[in-house]
C-alpha positions in Angstrom: -21.1 25.4 6.8 -17.5 25.6 8.0 -14.9 26.2 5.3 -11.7 24.2 5.5 -8.6 24.4 3.2 -6.3 21.4 2.9 -2.9 22.0 1.3 -1.3 18.9 -0.2 -2.7 15.9 -2.1 -1.0 13.1 -0.3 -2.3 10.3 1.8 -3.2 12.4 4.8 -4.5 15.4 2.9 -6.8 13.5 0.6 -8.1 11.2 3.3 -9.0 14.1 5.5 -10.5 16.0 2.6 -12.7 13.1 1.6 -13.8 12.5 5.3 -14.7 16.2 5.8 -16.6 16.3 2.5 -18.6 13.3 3.3 -19.7 15.0 6.5 -20.9 18.2 4.7 -18.0 20.5 5.2 -17.0 23.0 2.5 -13.6 21.7 1.6 -11.0 23.1 -0.8 -7.9 21.0 -1.7 -4.9 22.9 -2.9 -2.3 20.8 -4.9 0.7 21.7 -7.1 -0.1 18.9 -9.6 -3.0 17.6 -11.6 -4.1 14.0 -11.2 -2.5 13.2 -14.6 0.8 14.8 -13.5 0.7 12.8 -10.3 -0.2 9.5 -12.1 2.6 9.6 -14.6 5.0 11.7 -12.7 7.9 11.1 -10.3 7.7 8.0 -8.0 7.7 8.4 -4.2 8.9 6.1 -1.3 7.2 2.7 -1.5 4.3 2.5 0.9 2.3 -0.3 2.4 -1.3 0.1 3.5 -1.7 -2.2 6.6 -5.1 -3.8 7.4 -6.3 -1.2 9.9 -5.5 1.8 7.6 -7.1 -0.1 4.8 -10.3 -0.6 6.8 -10.4 3.2 7.4 -10.0 3.8 3.7 -12.9 1.4 3.0 -15.1 3.2 5.4 -14.8 6.3 3.2 -15.3 4.2 0.0 -11.7 4.8 -1.1 -10.6 1.3 -1.9 -11.0 1.5 -5.6 -8.6 -1.3 -6.5 -10.0 -4.3 -4.6 -9.3 -7.4 -6.7 -6.8 -5.6 -8.9 -4.1 -4.4 -6.5 -2.1 -7.3 -4.9 -2.9 -7.9 -1.3 0.0 -8.4 1.1 -0.6 -11.3 3.5 2.8 -11.7 5.0 6.5 -11.1 4.8 9.8 -13.0 4.4 12.6 -11.4 6.4 16.3 -12.0 6.2 18.5 -10.4 8.9 21.6 -10.7 11.0 25.3 -10.5 10.3 26.8 -12.1 7.2 27.7 -15.7 7.3 26.6 -18.3 9.8 24.8 -15.7 12.0 22.4 -14.7 9.3 18.9 -16.0 9.6 15.5 -15.7 7.9 11.8 -16.2 8.8 8.4 -15.8 7.2 5.2 -14.6 8.9 1.6 -14.1 8.1 -0.5 -11.0 8.9 -3.6 -11.6 10.9 -5.5 -9.9 7.9 -4.4 -8.6 4.5 -2.9 -5.2 3.6 -2.4 -3.8 0.1 0.5 -2.4 -1.8 0.0 0.5 -4.2 2.2 2.8 -6.3 1.5 6.1 -4.6 1.0 7.8 -8.0 -2.1 5.6 -8.7 -3.6 6.0 -5.3 -3.3 9.8 -5.0 -4.4 10.4 -8.6 -7.5 8.3 -8.2 -8.4 9.9 -4.9 -7.9 13.4 -6.2 -10.2 12.7 -9.2 -12.8 11.1 -6.9 -12.7 14.1 -4.5 -13.6 16.4 -7.3 -16.2 14.0 -8.6 -17.8 13.9 -5.2 -18.2 17.7 -5.1 -14.9 18.8 -3.5 -13.1 21.9 -4.8 -9.6 21.4 -6.2 -7.2 24.2 -6.9 -4.1 23.3 -8.9 -1.5 25.8 -8.1 1.9 26.1 -6.4 1.7 28.1 -3.2 4.2 30.2 -1.3 4.0 31.3 2.4 2.7 34.7 1.2 0.0 33.0 -0.9 -0.9 30.7 2.1 -1.2 33.7 4.4 -3.7 35.3 2.0 -5.7 32.1 1.5 -5.8 31.3 5.2 -7.9 34.4 5.8 -10.7 33.0 3.7 -11.2 29.8 5.7 -12.2 28.7 9.2 -9.2 26.3 9.3 -6.2 25.7 7.1 -4.3 22.4 7.3 -0.9 22.0 5.7 -0.3 18.3 4.7 3.0 18.7 2.9 6.4 18.7 4.5 8.4 19.6 1.5 9.8 23.0 0.4 8.9 26.4 1.8 5.7 25.4 3.5 7.3 22.8 5.6 9.7 25.4 7.1 6.9 27.4 8.8 6.7 24.6 11.4 9.7 24.8 13.8 11.5 21.7 15.0 10.2 20.6 18.3 13.3 20.0 20.4 11.4 18.5 23.3 10.0 15.6 21.1 12.7 15.1 18.5 15.4 12.6 19.1 18.3 11.2 17.1 16.8 9.8 14.0 17.9 7.3 11.4 17.6 9.1 8.0 17.7 7.1 4.9 18.3 7.6 1.2 15.4 5.8 -0.5 15.7 4.4 -4.0 12.5 3.0 -5.6 11.9 1.3 -8.9 8.5 0.1 -10.1 9.1 -2.8 -12.5 7.6 -5.6 -14.6 9.2 -9.0 -15.0 9.9 -10.1 -11.4 10.1 -13.9 -11.6 9.1 -16.7 -9.1 8.2 -14.2 -6.4 6.0 -15.7 -3.7 2.5 -14.3 -4.3 1.1 -11.7 -1.9 4.3 -11.6 0.1 6.8 -8.8 0.8 10.5 -9.8 0.8 12.9 -7.8 2.8 16.6 -8.1 3.7 18.2 -6.2 6.6 21.9 -5.3 6.4 24.2 -3.2 8.5 24.1 -0.5 5.9 20.3 -0.5 5.1 17.5 -2.6 3.9 16.2 -4.0 0.5 12.7 -4.9 -0.4 10.8 -6.6 -3.2 7.1 -5.8 -3.0 4.1 -6.7 -5.2 2.4 -3.5 -6.2 -0.1 -1.9 -8.5 1.3 0.7 -11.0 -0.3 3.1 -13.4 -0.1 0.3 -15.9 -1.4 -2.6 -13.8 0.3 -5.2 -11.5 4.0 -5.0 -11.0 6.6 -4.9 -8.3 8.5 -2.3 -6.3 12.2 -2.7 -5.7 13.1 -0.5 -2.8 16.4 0.3 -1.1 16.6 2.2 2.2 20.3 3.0 2.8 22.2 4.8 5.4 23.7 8.0 3.9 27.1 7.2 2.6 26.4 3.5 2.5 26.6 1.2 -0.5 22.9 1.6 -1.0 23.2 5.4 -1.2 23.0 6.3 -4.9 22.3 10.0 -4.4 25.7 11.1 -5.5 25.6 9.2 -8.8 24.4 11.1 -11.9 22.3 8.4 -13.6 19.4 8.3 -16.1 16.5 6.1 -15.2 17.8 3.1 -17.1 21.2 3.4 -15.5 19.7 3.8 -12.0 17.6 0.7 -12.5 20.7 -1.2 -13.5 22.5 0.0 -10.4 19.6 -1.2 -8.3 20.0 -4.6 -9.9 23.7 -4.6 -9.2 23.1 -3.9 -5.5 20.7 -6.8 -5.3 23.3 -9.0 -7.0 26.0 -8.0 -4.6 24.0 -7.9 -1.3 20.8 -10.0 -1.8 21.6 -12.7 -4.3 18.5 -14.7 -3.3 16.3 -11.7 -4.3 18.5 -10.9 -7.4 17.3 -14.2 -9.0 13.8 -12.8 -8.9 14.5 -9.3 -10.2 17.3 -9.7 -12.6 15.1 -9.6 -15.8 12.9 -6.8 -14.5 12.2 -3.7 -16.6 10.9 -0.3 -15.5 7.2 0.3 -16.1 8.0 3.7 -17.6 10.7 6.3 -17.6 9.4 8.0 -14.4 9.3 4.8 -12.4 12.6 5.0 -10.6 13.8 7.8 -8.3 15.9 8.8 -5.3 14.5 10.5 -2.2 16.1 11.6 1.1 13.9 10.5 4.0 14.7 12.5 7.1 13.3 12.1 10.6 11.8 15.0 12.6 9.1 16.2 14.9 7.9 19.8 14.4 5.6 22.2 16.2 2.1 21.6 14.7 1.2 25.3 14.8 2.7 27.3 11.9 2.6 31.1 12.3 2.2 33.1 9.1 3.6 36.6 8.5 0.2 38.2 9.3 0.0 36.3 12.6 -2.6 33.8 11.2 -2.0 30.2 12.2 -2.2 27.0 10.3 -2.2 23.4 11.5 0.4 21.0 10.3 -0.5 17.3 9.6 1.3 14.1 9.0 4.7 14.5 7.2 4.7 18.2 7.6 5.1 17.8 11.4 6.2 14.1 11.9 8.4 12.0 9.7 9.7 8.5 10.5 12.4 6.6 8.7 10.8 4.3 6.1 12.5 1.1 7.3 9.5 0.4 9.5 7.0 0.8 6.7 4.9 3.2 8.8 4.4 6.0 6.4 0.8 5.4 5.5 0.0 4.1 8.9 1.1 7.5 10.4 -0.6 9.6 7.7 -3.9 7.8 8.0 -4.0 7.8 11.8 -3.1 11.5 11.8 -5.8 12.4 9.3 -8.4 10.3 11.1 -7.6 11.9 14.4 -7.8 15.4 12.9 -11.1 14.5 11.3 -12.6 13.3 14.6 -11.4 16.4 16.4 -12.7 18.8 13.8 -16.1 17.3 13.9 -16.2 17.2 17.7 -15.1 20.8 17.9 -18.5 22.0 16.4 -18.7 25.7 15.8 -15.9 26.7 18.2 -13.0 28.7 16.9 -10.1 26.7 15.5 -7.5 28.4 17.7 -4.0 27.4 18.7 -5.3 25.5 21.7 -7.4 23.3 19.4 -4.4 22.8 17.1 -2.1 21.7 19.8 -4.6 19.5 21.5 -5.4 17.8 18.2 -1.7 17.1 17.5 -1.2 15.9 21.0 -3.8 13.3 20.6 -2.1 12.0 17.4 1.3 12.2 19.1 0.2 9.4 21.4 0.2 7.2 18.3 3.0 8.8 16.3 5.6 8.5 19.0 5.1 4.7 19.1 5.9 4.6 15.3 9.1 6.4 16.1 10.0 3.9 18.8 9.5 0.9 16.6 11.5 2.5 13.8 14.3 3.1 16.3 14.2 -0.5 17.4 14.3 -1.9 13.9 17.0 0.5 12.9 18.9 -0.5 15.9 18.8 -4.1 15.0 20.1 -3.2 11.5 22.9 -1.2 12.9 23.8 -3.4 15.8 22.6 -1.0 18.4 19.4 -2.6 19.6 18.9 -3.8 23.2 19.7 -7.5 23.4 16.1 -8.6 24.0 15.0 -7.0 20.7 17.6 -8.9 18.7 16.6 -12.0 20.6 12.9 -11.5 19.6 13.9 -11.4 16.0 16.0 -14.5 16.1 13.2 -16.2 17.9 11.0 -15.5 14.9 13.2 -17.9 13.0 12.4 -20.7 15.5 8.8 -19.9 16.6 6.1 -19.3 14.0 3.8 -17.8 16.6 6.4 -15.1 17.4 7.0 -14.4 13.7 3.3 -14.0 13.0 2.8 -11.8 16.1 5.7 -9.5 15.4 4.9 -9.0 11.7 1.2 -8.6 12.3 1.9 -5.9 15.0 3.4 -3.7 12.3 -0.3 -2.8 11.8 -0.5 -1.6 15.4 2.6 0.5 16.4 1.6 1.0 20.0 1.2 -2.8 20.4 4.5 -3.5 18.7 6.3 -0.8 20.7 5.1 -2.6 23.9 6.2 -5.9 22.6 9.7 -4.6 21.8 10.1 -2.4 24.9 11.1 -5.1 27.4 11.9 -8.8 27.5 8.4 -9.4 28.9 6.8 -10.4 25.6 9.3 -13.1 24.8 9.3 -14.3 28.4 5.5 -14.5 28.2 5.7 -16.6 25.0 8.1 -19.0 26.6 5.9 -19.3 29.7 2.8 -19.8 27.5 1.1 -16.6 28.5 1.5 -14.8 25.1 1.5 -11.0 24.6 
């Protein structure tokens, strides 16, 4: 039985660990926090599980909140310059996704992994620790991009491009009023984006209020020294100033607990997937440890799930062969075919926000306000980044719609 170590208890690490365990692998998961510390700890960037990723989770019996967590069936989008040029549209997904407070999802998955027979080690790990541990396993996968471990993977200059980093502010709250059920509201502005998302918190149904601002923009609160109550109040102030139509929904909201608001810097990068440890041993980077996309395109869990699923399939197909650097690079290359499309759509969406998008991309979005088919197609394609990247790449999609030939 092949022994595999997964470092990191996020979406990708836990999905892969569950998948390998179900197939009979000897899997150890290393995490710095217990499930209780995750469940009631610091919030992370708001995530949306799109329908395809949700179907992959269900295949591993990981959808524990069906009927409790709010489904997301569509979006309402407001975009364009202030004044007469601003427009809005609504669209429906072809099938439902789900919104979860990351703390609930990861805590439940971690407990379920141990209940199903997986080995969990709760301990912080340094590069020196990892070097020692890697010698005890057939394959070590690093699924965390933060801190010292993330630095063992060098930036890949051949694949990295100018990104659109964001300062993310997230607050999980009760008391949102008159919000359209099962719908994500978003507003795009020159300086960032603002979201109101039905979600499932450690205390039951609630909402996420999310701001993704350009560094130094009005939405960047990273330089302010605020306690949780003050930070929530500042979030409400920003909704009042920049998204008054959403402010009416959120103005009476309250934090679900004292840990339910936070600030995170979301950078963009592509790294070499092979990390070399001091002894010369190699480890394989996964998901956010090697590829990070700006959160404005809502592709975080899409990327993490697809990466973990690709790695799972490659590990199984590899049989008893050594997990050498050739295997590691080939495995990441297969995922890269998907991941680079997520980068492209994030660039397109960011370009629209910042006034840098090709004219046909802006035209597609304005057409969404006039043509329901286009609105539904574009929003549903967020579930399928390669498809959406093709739709946004050239004027062909919109020309096809106008000619009656579709996508």
